[in-house]
C-alpha positions as a Markdown table, in Angstrom:
| # | Residue | x | y | z |
|---|---|---|---|---|
| 1 | Met | 0.0 | 0.0 | 0.0 |
| 2 | Asp | 1.2 | 3.5 | -0.6 |
| 3 | Asn | 1.6 | 6.2 | 2.1 |
| 4 | Ala | -1.8 | 7.8 | 1.6 |
| 5 | Ser | -3.9 | 4.7 | 1.7 |
| 6 | Asp | -1.9 | 3.2 | 4.6 |
| 7 | Leu | -2.2 | 6.3 | 6.9 |
| 8 | Arg | -4.4 | 5.7 | 9.9 |
| 9 | Phe | -5.5 | 7.8 | 12.8 |
| 10 | Phe | -5.8 | 7.0 | 16.5 |
| 11 | Ala | -8.1 | 9.1 | 18.8 |
| 12 | Ser | -5.7 | 9.7 | 21.6 |
| 13 | Ser | -6.6 | 11.4 | 24.9 |
| 14 | Asp | -5.7 | 14.7 | 23.2 |
| 15 | Gly | -6.6 | 14.7 | 19.5 |
| 16 | Glu | -5.8 | 12.3 | 16.6 |
| 17 | Leu | -2.4 | 10.9 | 16.1 |
| 18 | Ala | -1.4 | 9.7 | 12.6 |
| 19 | Tyr | 0.5 | 6.5 | 12.0 |
| 20 | Arg | 1.1 | 3.7 | 9.5 |
| 21 | Asp | 0.7 | 0.1 | 10.4 |
| 22 | Thr | 1.6 | -2.5 | 7.8 |
| 23 | Gly | 3.3 | -5.8 | 7.3 |
| 24 | Gly | 3.0 | -9.2 | 9.1 |
| 25 | Thr | 1.8 | -10.2 | 12.6 |
| 26 | Asp | 5.3 | -11.0 | 13.9 |
| 27 | Leu | 7.6 | -8.8 | 15.9 |
| 28 | Pro | 6.4 | -5.2 | 15.9 |
| 29 | Val | 9.0 | -2.6 | 14.8 |
| 30 | Val | 8.2 | 1.0 | 15.5 |
| 31 | Leu | 10.0 | 3.6 | 13.4 |
| 32 | Leu | 10.3 | 7.0 | 15.2 |
| 33 | His | 11.2 | 10.1 | 13.2 |
| 34 | Ala | 13.4 | 13.0 | 14.0 |
| 35 | Gly | 12.2 | 16.4 | 15.2 |
| 36 | Phe | 10.2 | 18.6 | 12.8 |
| 37 | Leu | 10.0 | 15.6 | 10.4 |
| 38 | Asp | 7.3 | 12.9 | 10.1 |
| 39 | His | 6.8 | 9.2 | 9.3 |
| 40 | Thr | 7.7 | 9.7 | 5.6 |
| 41 | Met | 11.4 | 9.8 | 6.5 |
| 42 | Trp | 11.0 | 6.0 | 6.7 |
| 43 | Asp | 9.4 | 5.5 | 3.2 |
| 44 | Glu | 12.2 | 3.4 | 1.9 |
| 45 | His | 12.4 | 1.2 | 4.9 |
| 46 | Ile | 8.7 | 0.4 | 5.6 |
| 47 | Pro | 8.1 | -1.9 | 2.5 |
| 48 | Ala | 11.4 | -3.7 | 3.0 |
| 49 | Leu | 10.8 | -4.3 | 6.7 |
| 50 | Ala | 7.1 | -5.1 | 6.2 |
| 51 | Lys | 8.0 | -8.2 | 4.3 |
| 52 | Glu | 8.9 | -9.8 | 7.5 |
| 53 | Phe | 7.8 | -7.7 | 10.5 |
| 54 | Arg | 4.8 | -5.6 | 11.6 |
| 55 | Val | 5.9 | -2.0 | 10.9 |
| 56 | Ile | 4.4 | 0.9 | 12.8 |
| 57 | Ala | 5.5 | 4.5 | 11.9 |
| 58 | Pro | 3.7 | 7.3 | 13.8 |
| 59 | Asp | 3.8 | 11.0 | 13.4 |
| 60 | Ala | 4.7 | 12.4 | 16.8 |
| 61 | Arg | 2.2 | 14.9 | 18.3 |
| 62 | Gly | 2.6 | 18.3 | 16.7 |
| 63 | His | 4.4 | 16.8 | 13.7 |
| 64 | Gly | 3.1 | 15.7 | 10.2 |
| 65 | Arg | -0.5 | 14.8 | 10.3 |
| 66 | Ser | -0.8 | 14.4 | 14.1 |
| 67 | Ala | -2.7 | 16.8 | 16.2 |
| 68 | Asn | -1.0 | 19.6 | 18.1 |
| 69 | Ala | -1.0 | 19.4 | 21.9 |
| 70 | Ser | -3.6 | 21.3 | 23.8 |
| 71 | Arg | -2.2 | 20.4 | 27.2 |
| 72 | Pro | 1.0 | 19.0 | 28.8 |
| 73 | Phe | 2.1 | 15.7 | 27.4 |
| 74 | Arg | 5.1 | 13.4 | 27.2 |
| 75 | Gln | 6.0 | 11.8 | 23.8 |
| 76 | Ala | 6.8 | 8.5 | 25.5 |
| 77 | Asp | 3.3 | 8.4 | 26.9 |
| 78 | Asp | 1.8 | 9.1 | 23.5 |
| 79 | Leu | 3.7 | 6.2 | 22.0 |
| 80 | Ala | 2.6 | 3.9 | 24.9 |
| 81 | Glu | -1.0 | 4.9 | 24.4 |
| 82 | Leu | -0.7 | 4.1 | 20.7 |
| 83 | Leu | 1.0 | 0.7 | 21.3 |
| 84 | His | -1.7 | -0.2 | 23.9 |
| 85 | His | -4.4 | 0.7 | 21.4 |
| 86 | Leu | -2.8 | -1.5 | 18.7 |
| 87 | Gly | -1.9 | -4.3 | 21.1 |
| 88 | Ala | 1.6 | -4.0 | 19.7 |
| 89 | Gly | 3.9 | -4.5 | 22.6 |
| 90 | Pro | 6.6 | -5.4 | 23.3 |
| 91 | Ala | 8.0 | -3.8 | 20.2 |
| 92 | Val | 11.4 | -2.9 | 18.9 |
| 93 | Leu | 11.7 | 0.9 | 18.8 |
| 94 | Ala | 14.0 | 2.4 | 16.1 |
| 95 | Gly | 14.5 | 6.2 | 16.4 |
| 96 | Val | 16.6 | 8.9 | 14.9 |
| 97 | Ser | 17.4 | 12.1 | 16.8 |
| 98 | Met | 14.2 | 13.1 | 18.6 |
| 99 | Gly | 12.9 | 9.6 | 17.8 |
| 100 | Ala | 15.9 | 8.1 | 19.7 |
| 101 | Val | 14.9 | 10.2 | 22.7 |
| 102 | Ile | 11.3 | 9.0 | 22.5 |
| 103 | Ala | 12.6 | 5.4 | 22.2 |
| 104 | Val | 14.8 | 5.7 | 25.3 |
| 105 | Gly | 12.1 | 7.5 | 27.3 |
| 106 | Thr | 9.6 | 4.8 | 26.5 |
| 107 | Ala | 12.0 | 2.0 | 27.4 |
| 108 | Leu | 12.4 | 3.6 | 30.8 |
| 109 | Glu | 8.8 | 4.7 | 31.5 |
| 110 | His | 7.0 | 1.8 | 29.8 |
| 111 | Pro | 9.4 | -1.1 | 29.8 |
| 112 | Asp | 6.7 | -3.7 | 29.3 |
| 113 | Leu | 6.1 | -2.3 | 25.8 |
| 114 | Val | 9.7 | -2.4 | 24.6 |
| 115 | Arg | 11.6 | -5.4 | 23.2 |
| 116 | Ala | 14.7 | -3.6 | 22.0 |
| 117 | Leu | 16.1 | -0.2 | 21.0 |
| 118 | Val | 17.9 | 1.1 | 17.9 |
| 119 | Ile | 18.9 | 4.7 | 18.4 |
| 120 | Ser | 20.8 | 7.1 | 16.1 |
| 121 | Gly | 22.0 | 10.7 | 16.7 |
| 122 | Gly | 20.6 | 11.1 | 20.2 |
| 123 | Gly | 18.9 | 9.3 | 23.0 |
| 124 | Thr | 19.8 | 11.2 | 26.2 |
| 125 | Gly | 17.6 | 14.2 | 25.7 |
| 126 | Asp | 20.5 | 16.7 | 26.1 |
| 127 | Arg | 19.7 | 20.1 | 24.7 |
| 128 | Glu | 22.8 | 22.0 | 25.5 |
| 129 | Phe | 25.8 | 21.7 | 23.1 |
| 130 | Thr | 29.4 | 22.5 | 24.0 |
| 131 | Glu | 31.2 | 22.0 | 20.7 |
| 132 | Pro | 31.5 | 25.1 | 18.5 |
| 133 | Trp | 30.0 | 23.6 | 15.3 |
| 134 | Ser | 26.9 | 22.2 | 17.1 |
| 135 | Lys | 26.4 | 25.4 | 19.2 |
| 136 | Gln | 26.5 | 27.5 | 16.0 |
| 137 | Ala | 24.2 | 25.3 | 14.1 |
| 138 | Gln | 21.6 | 25.2 | 16.9 |
| 139 | Ala | 21.9 | 29.0 | 17.5 |
| 140 | Ala | 21.3 | 29.7 | 13.8 |
| 141 | Gln | 18.1 | 27.6 | 13.9 |
| 142 | Phe | 16.8 | 29.4 | 17.0 |
| 143 | Gln | 17.7 | 32.9 | 15.6 |
| 144 | Ala | 15.9 | 32.2 | 12.3 |
| 145 | Leu | 12.8 | 31.0 | 14.1 |
| 146 | Ala | 12.8 | 33.9 | 16.5 |
| 147 | Ala | 12.9 | 36.2 | 13.5 |
| 148 | Gly | 10.2 | 34.4 | 11.7 |
| 149 | Asp | 12.5 | 33.7 | 8.8 |
| 150 | Ile | 11.4 | 30.2 | 7.8 |
| 151 | Glu | 13.7 | 30.0 | 4.7 |
| 152 | Ala | 16.7 | 30.8 | 6.9 |
| 153 | Trp | 15.5 | 28.2 | 9.4 |
| 154 | His | 15.4 | 25.6 | 6.7 |
| 155 | Asp | 19.0 | 26.6 | 5.6 |
| 156 | Ala | 20.2 | 26.3 | 9.1 |
| 157 | Ser | 18.5 | 23.0 | 9.7 |
| 158 | Asp | 20.1 | 21.5 | 6.6 |
| 159 | Ala | 23.5 | 21.7 | 8.3 |
| 160 | Trp | 22.7 | 18.7 | 10.4 |
| 161 | Ala | 22.2 | 16.6 | 7.3 |
| 162 | His | 25.8 | 17.0 | 6.2 |
| 163 | Gly | 27.4 | 17.5 | 9.6 |
| 164 | Pro | 30.5 | 19.3 | 10.6 |
| 165 | Glu | 33.0 | 17.2 | 8.6 |
| 166 | Arg | 31.5 | 17.4 | 5.1 |
| 167 | Pro | 30.4 | 20.1 | 2.7 |
| 168 | Arg | 26.8 | 20.5 | 1.9 |
| 169 | Glu | 27.4 | 18.9 | -1.5 |
| 170 | Ala | 28.2 | 15.6 | 0.1 |
| 171 | Val | 24.4 | 15.0 | 0.6 |
| 172 | Arg | 22.2 | 14.2 | -2.4 |
| 173 | Pro | 19.9 | 17.2 | -3.3 |
| 174 | Glu | 16.8 | 15.1 | -3.1 |
| 175 | Ile | 17.5 | 14.5 | 0.6 |
| 176 | Tyr | 17.5 | 18.2 | 1.3 |
| 177 | Thr | 14.2 | 18.5 | -0.6 |
| 178 | Arg | 12.6 | 15.7 | 1.4 |
| 179 | Leu | 13.8 | 17.2 | 4.7 |
| 180 | Arg | 12.4 | 20.6 | 3.8 |
| 181 | Glu | 9.0 | 19.2 | 2.7 |
| 182 | Met | 8.7 | 17.3 | 6.0 |
| 183 | Arg | 9.8 | 20.3 | 8.1 |
| 184 | Gln | 7.4 | 22.6 | 6.2 |
| 185 | Arg | 4.5 | 20.3 | 6.9 |
| 186 | Thr | 5.3 | 20.4 | 10.6 |
| 187 | Ile | 6.2 | 24.1 | 11.0 |
| 188 | Ser | 3.0 | 25.1 | 9.1 |
| 189 | Lys | 1.0 | 23.5 | 11.9 |
| 190 | His | 2.3 | 25.9 | 14.5 |
| 191 | Thr | 2.2 | 29.7 | 15.2 |
| 192 | Ala | 4.7 | 32.0 | 16.7 |
| 193 | Gly | 4.5 | 32.3 | 20.4 |
| 194 | Glu | 2.3 | 29.2 | 20.9 |
| 195 | Ala | 2.7 | 27.3 | 24.2 |
| 196 | Asp | 5.1 | 24.4 | 24.3 |
| 197 | His | 3.2 | 21.7 | 26.1 |
| 198 | His | 5.9 | 19.0 | 25.7 |
| 199 | Ile | 7.3 | 17.6 | 29.0 |
| 200 | Pro | 10.6 | 15.7 | 28.5 |
| 201 | Val | 11.3 | 12.5 | 30.3 |
| 202 | Gly | 14.0 | 13.3 | 32.7 |
| 203 | Asp | 17.5 | 11.9 | 33.4 |
| 204 | Leu | 17.6 | 9.6 | 30.4 |
| 205 | Gly | 21.3 | 9.3 | 30.3 |
| 206 | Ala | 21.6 | 8.8 | 34.1 |
| 207 | Arg | 19.0 | 6.1 | 34.0 |
| 208 | Ala | 20.2 | 4.2 | 30.9 |
| 209 | Gly | 21.7 | 1.5 | 33.0 |
| 210 | Arg | 18.1 | 0.4 | 33.9 |
| 211 | Ile | 17.3 | -0.5 | 30.3 |
| 212 | Ala | 17.4 | -4.3 | 30.3 |
| 213 | Val | 16.5 | -4.9 | 26.7 |
| 214 | Pro | 19.1 | -5.0 | 23.9 |
| 215 | Val | 20.2 | -1.6 | 22.6 |
| 216 | Leu | 22.0 | -0.8 | 19.3 |
| 217 | Ala | 23.5 | 2.7 | 18.8 |
| 218 | Leu | 23.5 | 3.0 | 15.0 |
| 219 | Asn | 25.1 | 6.4 | 14.2 |
| 220 | Gly | 26.2 | 8.1 | 11.0 |
| 221 | Ala | 30.0 | 8.4 | 11.1 |
| 222 | Gln | 29.9 | 12.1 | 10.0 |
| 223 | Asp | 27.2 | 13.2 | 12.5 |
| 224 | Ala | 28.2 | 15.8 | 15.1 |
| 225 | Pro | 30.3 | 14.1 | 17.7 |
| 226 | Glu | 28.0 | 15.2 | 20.6 |
| 227 | Leu | 25.0 | 13.6 | 18.9 |
| 228 | Arg | 26.9 | 10.4 | 18.2 |
| 229 | Ala | 28.1 | 10.3 | 21.8 |
| 230 | Met | 24.5 | 10.5 | 23.1 |
| 231 | Ala | 23.4 | 7.3 | 21.4 |
| 232 | Glu | 26.7 | 5.6 | 22.2 |
| 233 | Ser | 26.5 | 6.5 | 25.9 |
| 234 | Val | 23.1 | 4.8 | 26.2 |
| 235 | Ala | 24.4 | 1.7 | 24.5 |
| 236 | Arg | 27.5 | 1.6 | 26.6 |
| 237 | Thr | 25.5 | 2.1 | 29.9 |
| 238 | Ala | 22.7 | -0.3 | 29.2 |
| 239 | Pro | 23.8 | -3.9 | 30.1 |
| 240 | Arg | 23.0 | -5.3 | 26.7 |
| 241 | Gly | 24.1 | -2.5 | 24.4 |
| 242 | Arg | 26.3 | -2.4 | 21.3 |
| 243 | Thr | 27.3 | 0.1 | 18.8 |
| 244 | Ala | 27.6 | 0.3 | 15.0 |
| 245 | Met | 28.5 | 3.0 | 12.5 |
| 246 | Ile | 27.3 | 3.8 | 8.9 |
| 247 | Asn | 30.1 | 5.6 | 7.0 |
| 248 | Asp | 29.5 | 8.6 | 4.7 |
| 249 | Ala | 26.3 | 9.6 | 6.6 |
| 250 | Ala | 25.6 | 12.2 | 9.2 |
| 251 | His | 22.5 | 12.9 | 11.4 |
| 252 | Phe | 20.1 | 11.0 | 9.1 |
| 253 | Pro | 21.8 | 7.7 | 8.3 |
| 254 | Asn | 18.6 | 6.1 | 7.3 |
| 255 | Leu | 18.0 | 8.7 | 4.6 |
| 256 | Glu | 21.5 | 8.8 | 3.2 |
| 257 | Arg | 22.1 | 5.0 | 3.3 |
| 258 | Pro | 18.7 | 3.4 | 3.4 |
| 259 | Glu | 19.8 | 0.0 | 2.2 |
| 260 | Glu | 22.6 | -0.2 | 4.7 |
| 261 | Tyr | 20.5 | 1.0 | 7.6 |
| 262 | Thr | 17.8 | -1.5 | 6.8 |
| 263 | Arg | 20.3 | -4.3 | 6.5 |
| 264 | Ile | 21.9 | -3.5 | 9.9 |
| 265 | Leu | 18.5 | -3.1 | 11.5 |
| 266 | Thr | 17.2 | -6.4 | 10.0 |
| 267 | Asp | 20.3 | -8.2 | 11.2 |
| 268 | Phe | 19.8 | -6.8 | 14.7 |
| 269 | Leu | 16.1 | -7.9 | 14.7 |
| 270 | His | 17.1 | -11.4 | 13.6 |
| 271 | Ser | 19.7 | -11.5 | 16.4 |
| 272 | Leu | 16.8 | -11.1 | 19.0 |
| 273 | Gly | 15.6 | -14.5 | 18.0 |
| 274 | Gln | 13.0 | -16.1 | 20.2 |
| 275 | Glu | 14.7 | -14.9 | 23.4 |
| 276 | Leu | 12.2 | -13.7 | 26.0 |
| 277 | Pro | 12.4 | -10.0 | 26.9 |
| 278 | Val | 14.3 | -9.2 | 30.0 |
| 279 | Arg | 12.3 | -7.1 | 32.4 |
| 280 | Pro | 14.0 | -4.4 | 34.7 |
């Protein structure tokens, strides 16, 4: 099925949340997108994974086709509500950037719903950067948004796609186009000065040792070092963590190297076998 016909909506406790749910009835695999993007960042992966697994790809609240928040919420609780509705736990959560943060938060707050984690370019929820390149890239985004200059915001946001070690031209033009289309769908849902109702799950990095399920940190080798370190710190702190790297890719390794990302993810899923989940 194509994206449009496969998109469904769940009446959550605060508006409708959009998601795709396709594939078999075996192990559920939940694909969690990055901030300001939506489930379409997984378009190449969904059909490949759905040949073998049940694939669920939601739009986070306030992103894509999902409703904006009207009251305080946690993204991990939204995901838990969706998985309970679908009867889809325990599931493997694969997340990039913000999606990695949601994955780790859900594993800590709703461990009964999580079978394993695959996280890229984030996972600890840290918002303060210390390295010059990351600080400058983040500041440029904030300044553009504060000024209401959406085009400048897109330009600043594009920097994460190539990272600090590569020129802009290292990333295929169609990837920038897709990123802008996704970001535009999300930013157009919001207005300047609106309340931010999101409540982050606290102390993710400090509590990572409590994650008893397998964890794979799957970073792009050219991502900003601080972002790579977030995912790797979770994997190294969790008792059953491991790390892997995708070369010639930065913050969105699944977009730059979709076949390699899918292969590594599928191998990881196969490695889980029939082993029962370990509960904290």
